[in-house]
C-alpha positions in Angstrom: 0.0 0.0 -0.1 2.8 2.4 1.0 4.6 1.6 -2.3 1.4 2.3 -4.3 1.1 5.7 -2.5 4.9 6.6 -3.2 4.3 5.8 -7.0 1.2 7.9 -7.0 3.0 10.9 -5.3 5.9 10.5 -7.8 3.6 10.7 -10.7 1.9 13.7 -9.3 5.3 15.5 -9.2 6.3 14.9 -12.7 7.0 18.1 -14.5 7.9 18.8 -18.0 9.9 21.8 -19.1 8.2 23.3 -22.3 11.0 25.6 -23.0 13.4 22.6 -23.4 12.0 22.1 -27.0 12.1 25.7 -27.9 8.3 25.6 -27.6 6.4 28.9 -27.2 3.4 29.3 -25.0 0.2 30.6 -26.7 -0.8 34.1 -25.7 -4.3 32.8 -24.4 -3.0 29.6 -22.9 -5.0 28.3 -19.9 -3.4 28.0 -16.4 -5.1 24.5 -15.9 -6.8 22.1 -18.1 -8.6 18.8 -17.2 -8.2 16.1 -19.8 -11.5 15.1 -21.4 -12.7 12.0 -23.3 -12.0 12.5 -27.0 -9.0 14.7 -26.4 -5.7 14.0 -28.3 -2.2 15.0 -27.2 -2.2 17.3 -30.3 -5.3 19.0 -29.1 -4.0 19.4 -25.5 -0.6 20.7 -26.7 -2.3 23.3 -29.0 -4.1 24.8 -26.0 -0.7 25.5 -24.3 1.7 25.9 -27.2 1.9 27.7 -30.5 3.7 24.6 -32.0 1.5 21.6 -31.0 3.7 19.2 -33.1 6.6 19.7 -30.6 4.7 17.7 -27.9 7.0 14.6 -28.2 10.0 16.7 -27.2 8.0 18.4 -24.5 7.2 15.1 -22.8 10.5 13.4 -23.5 12.3 16.4 -22.0 11.8 14.7 -18.5 13.6 11.5 -18.1 11.1 10.6 -15.3 8.3 10.2 -17.8 8.9 6.5 -19.0 5.6 6.4 -21.2 4.3 10.0 -22.0 1.3 8.7 -23.8 -0.3 7.4 -20.7 -2.6 10.4 -20.0 -6.2 9.6 -19.2 -9.5 11.6 -19.0 -9.7 13.3 -15.7 -6.1 14.0 -15.4 -5.3 17.6 -14.7 -2.5 19.7 -16.3 -1.4 22.7 -14.4 1.0 25.4 -15.8 3.6 26.6 -13.3 6.6 29.0 -13.6 9.1 27.6 -11.3 12.5 27.8 -13.0 10.7 28.5 -16.1 7.4 27.6 -17.5 6.5 23.9 -16.9 3.4 21.6 -17.0 2.7 19.6 -13.9 0.7 16.3 -14.4 -1.8 15.4 -11.6 -3.2 11.9 -12.5 -6.8 11.3 -11.6 -7.3 8.9 -8.6 -9.9 7.0 -10.5 -8.7 6.7 -14.2 -11.3 5.6 -16.6 -11.3 4.8 -20.3 -8.4 4.5 -22.6 -5.2 6.6 -22.6 -5.3 9.8 -24.6 -3.6 9.1 -28.0 -1.8 11.8 -30.2 -3.8 11.5 -33.4 -5.9 8.2 -33.5 -6.5 6.4 -36.8 -10.2 6.5 -36.2 -10.2 10.4 -36.5 -8.2 10.3 -39.8 -9.5 7.2 -41.4 -12.1 9.0 -43.5 -9.5 11.2 -45.1 -6.8 8.6 -45.7 -6.3 6.8 -49.0 -4.9 3.3 -49.3 -2.1 3.7 -51.8 0.9 1.7 -52.6 4.1 2.3 -54.5 5.2 -0.9 -56.2 7.6 -2.0 -59.0 6.2 -1.6 -62.5 6.8 -5.2 -63.4 4.7 -6.1 -60.4 1.8 -4.1 -61.8 2.1 -5.4 -65.3 2.2 -9.0 -64.2 -0.7 -8.6 -61.6 -4.0 -10.3 -62.3 -6.5 -7.9 -63.9 -10.3 -7.6 -64.3 -11.5 -8.6 -67.7 -15.3 -8.5 -67.5 -18.4 -8.4 -65.3 -21.6 -10.3 -64.6 -24.3 -10.0 -67.3 -21.8 -8.4 -69.6 -22.0 -5.1 -67.6 -19.7 -2.3 -68.4 -18.8 -1.7 -64.7 -18.7 -3.8 -61.5 -20.9 -2.9 -58.5 -20.8 -4.3 -55.0 -22.5 -7.8 -54.8 -21.9 -8.7 -58.4 -19.5 -11.1 -59.9 -16.3 -9.9 -61.7 -14.1 -12.0 -63.9 -10.3 -11.9 -63.5 -7.4 -13.3 -65.6 -4.0 -14.5 -64.4 -5.3 -15.3 -60.8 -3.5 -17.9 -58.8 -5.0 -18.9 -55.4 -7.9 -20.8 -54.0 -11.7 -20.2 -53.4 -12.4 -18.1 -50.3 -9.2 -15.9 -50.7 -9.7 -12.1 -50.4 -8.0 -9.6 -52.8 -7.5 -5.9 -53.0 -8.6 -4.3 -56.3 -6.1 -1.6 -57.2 -5.9 1.0 -59.9 -2.6 2.3 -61.3 -2.9 6.1 -60.9 0.6 7.6 -61.0 4.1 6.8 -62.0 7.1 8.3 -60.4 10.2 9.2 -62.5 13.7 10.2 -61.3 16.0 12.5 -63.0 19.5 13.8 -62.3 19.2 17.2 -60.7 20.6 19.1 -63.7 17.9 17.4 -66.0 14.8 18.2 -63.8 13.0 21.4 -63.2 13.9 22.8 -59.8 10.4 22.4 -58.6 10.5 18.7 -59.4 13.4 18.0 -57.1 14.6 15.3 -59.6 11.3 13.3 -59.0 8.2 13.9 -61.0 4.7 12.3 -60.7 2.8 11.5 -63.9 -0.9 10.6 -64.0 -2.0 7.2 -65.4 -5.1 6.3 -67.3 -5.9 2.6 -66.4 -9.1 2.3 -68.5 -8.4 -0.6 -70.8 -11.6 0.3 -72.8 -10.2 3.8 -73.6 -6.4 3.3 -74.1 -4.4 0.7 -75.9 -2.9 -0.8 -72.7 -4.1 -1.4 -69.2 -2.5 2.1 -68.2 -0.7 4.8 -70.0 1.1 7.9 -69.0 -0.9 11.0 -69.3 1.2 13.2 -71.6 2.4 16.5 -70.4 4.6 19.2 -72.0 7.0 19.2 -69.3 10.0 17.5 -70.9 9.7 14.5 -68.7 7.1 12.3 -70.6 8.3 8.7 -70.8 11.9 9.6 -69.6 13.9 9.3 -66.5 14.5 6.4 -64.1 11.4 4.3 -63.2 11.0 4.7 -59.4 7.8 2.7 -59.3 4.0 2.9 -59.9 1.4 4.2 -57.5 -1.8 2.0 -57.1 -4.7 3.1 -55.2 -6.9 0.3 -53.4 -10.5 0.8 -54.6 -12.2 -2.3 -53.5 -11.9 -6.0 -52.2 -13.2 -9.2 -53.8 -13.4 -12.8 -52.7 -12.5 -15.8 -55.1 -15.7 -17.9 -55.8 -14.2 -20.3 -58.5 -10.8 -20.7 -59.9 -10.3 -20.8 -63.7 -9.1 -18.5 -66.5 -10.9 -16.2 -66.0 -11.7 -16.8 -62.3 -14.9 -15.6 -60.8 -14.8 -13.2 -57.8 -17.6 -11.6 -55.7 -17.1 -7.9 -55.4 -17.4 -7.3 -51.5 -16.9 -3.5 -51.4 -15.6 -0.6 -53.5 -15.1 3.1 -53.3 -15.4 3.5 -57.1 -17.0 1.6 -59.9 -14.7 -1.3 -61.0 -13.7 -1.3 -64.6 -11.6 -3.4 -67.0 -7.8 -3.2 -66.4 -8.1 -2.8 -62.7 -5.5 -5.0 -61.0 -5.6 -7.4 -58.1 -3.0 -7.7 -55.3 -2.8 -9.4 -52.0 -4.9 -7.6 -49.2 -2.9 -5.6 -46.7 -4.9 -5.8 -43.5 -2.9 -3.1 -41.8 -1.9 -0.5 -44.3 -1.7 2.4 -41.6 -0.2 2.8 -38.2 -2.8 2.6 -35.4 -1.7 6.0 -34.1 0.2 8.9 -35.5 2.5 11.0 -33.3 3.3 14.2 -35.2 6.9 15.4 -34.6 9.4 17.6 -36.2 12.0 16.2 -38.5 15.7 16.4 -37.5 16.2 18.2 -40.9 14.3 18.8 -44.2 15.8 17.0 -47.2 17.0 19.5 -49.9 14.4 20.6 -52.4 11.6 18.6 -50.7 8.4 19.4 -52.6 4.8 18.4 -53.2 4.7 16.5 -56.3 1.1 15.2 -56.7 -2.5 14.8 -55.3 -4.3 11.7 -54.3 -7.9 13.1 -54.7 -7.5 16.5 -56.4 -6.7 18.0 -59.9 -4.9 21.2 -59.6 -4.8 22.0 -55.8 -5.4 20.3 -52.4 -6.7 21.6 -49.1 -7.0 20.6 -45.5 -7.7 17.0 -44.9 -6.5 16.0 -48.4 -3.7 13.7 -49.3 -0.6 14.9 -51.2 2.5 13.2 -52.5 5.9 14.2 -51.4 9.2 13.8 -53.3 11.0 12.4 -50.2 10.8 9.0 -48.4 12.5 6.6 -46.2 15.6 6.9 -48.4 15.8 10.6 -47.2 15.2 9.9 -43.5 11.5 10.6 -43.6 9.1 8.5 -41.3 5.5 8.4 -40.4 4.4 11.4 -38.3 6.9 13.9 -39.4 5.3 17.2 -39.8 6.4 19.9 -42.4 5.4 23.4 -43.2 4.3 24.0 -46.9 5.4 27.2 -48.6 4.2 28.3 -52.1 7.3 29.3 -54.2 7.3 33.1 -54.8 6.4 34.2 -58.4 9.0 35.7 -60.6 7.9 39.0 -62.0 9.3 42.0 -63.9 10.3 45.1 -61.8 8.8 47.6 -64.4 9.1 50.4 -61.7 12.8 50.2 -61.7 13.1 49.8 -65.5 11.7 53.5 -65.8 10.0 52.5 -69.0 6.5 52.8 -70.5 6.7 49.2 -71.7 5.5 46.5 -69.3 7.2 43.4 -68.7 10.7 44.4 -69.7 12.0 45.3 -66.3 14.7 43.3 -64.5 13.1 40.0 -63.1 12.7 39.7 -59.3 11.5 36.7 -57.4 8.9 37.4 -54.6 9.2 35.7 -51.2 7.7 32.3 -50.6 4.2 32.3 -49.1 3.1 30.2 -46.1 0.4 27.6 -46.9 -0.1 25.2 -44.1 1.2 22.0 -42.5 1.4 18.4 -43.7 1.9 15.1 -41.7 3.3 12.1 -43.3 1.2 9.0 -42.7 2.6 6.5 -45.3 6.3 6.2 -46.2 7.9 4.4 -49.2 11.6 4.4 -50.3 11.7 7.6 -52.5 8.2 9.2 -52.0 5.6 9.5 -49.2 2.1 10.5 -48.5 0.9 13.3 -46.3 -2.3 14.5 -44.9 -2.7 18.3 -45.0 -3.4 19.1 -41.4 -4.3 22.8 -42.0 -4.1 25.4 -44.7 -4.4 29.1 -45.2 -4.5 28.8 -49.1 -4.5 26.0 -51.7 -1.5 23.5 -51.8 -0.2 23.4 -55.3 2.4 21.0 -57.0 5.8 22.4 -56.3 5.1 23.6 -52.8 8.3 23.5 -50.8 8.6 21.7 -47.4 10.3 23.4 -44.6 10.7 22.7 -40.8 7.3 23.1 -39.0 6.6 26.7 -38.1 
């Protein structure tokens, strides 16, 4: 009993120096806060700090905290100013419910897209949809679909994927500065419209069909279960986010494509010329809670949870004032400062590219947006 009391008192005396991570208190921060059900560490940190993504450094700054994630509803956080500002955690005597997470998957799942970056040969050799029940043009949930090249057994579940982008790498001298040596080209996977299961969407950027093949992005758009083997095999379409069409590919199901929780944190450094290179569900621009592709990945030291600030590159204009001429557009060129856009958190990382969720934004996110340390 005495040991339990000592442990409880030790927990109540745990303090965390917020200035240790260079964090800044918000001007309207509370002096005390009681943790509520549904809170996340991001939400709580944002009440005290102007940079909520610094919360891991805040809690880890105190070596007494062995598991900083074990904060429960009913716990009280008090702000004190002994030897600098610090947060004092007072655990509730009767802790109920689950520990408070940083950003739980349940709150992000509706925004996340299940995408994979695989080898081009893996895509070209994957089984593909060739037809539908009753000669329909598209597949709908509850209907049969027919697949060629399938190897397996009845009862096996498959992910239906659609090739959506191809990533190409270039020597830095050969690529536009905004592309950082990596470009993303849109694919058209509709076999009824093109002369192959997928084809690069041509663009006049000098990169079409060139560069090193860094892989193909496929987006999971449904799942199916094998009913009968054969060539073609018969499968039942279990669910889908889009109409299934000829040319869609089948790959093994990944039951855990995402981390159960995401802990936003600052990167140790930002890779040179890190950029936004594409969108998962947008055409010309993305906004808050949309997915963007980034030109950096595990090869560059990027991991899930890293948070970056996005800046829009400043436009290059003519200084017609200094030219002292009546003619417009003849003055010396000057590049305007980059403009702040918002924050992006990485949630899926591959070797050379990664996917991020735009957490907040003041303006649209465009291709070519530059990544910086979070601000």
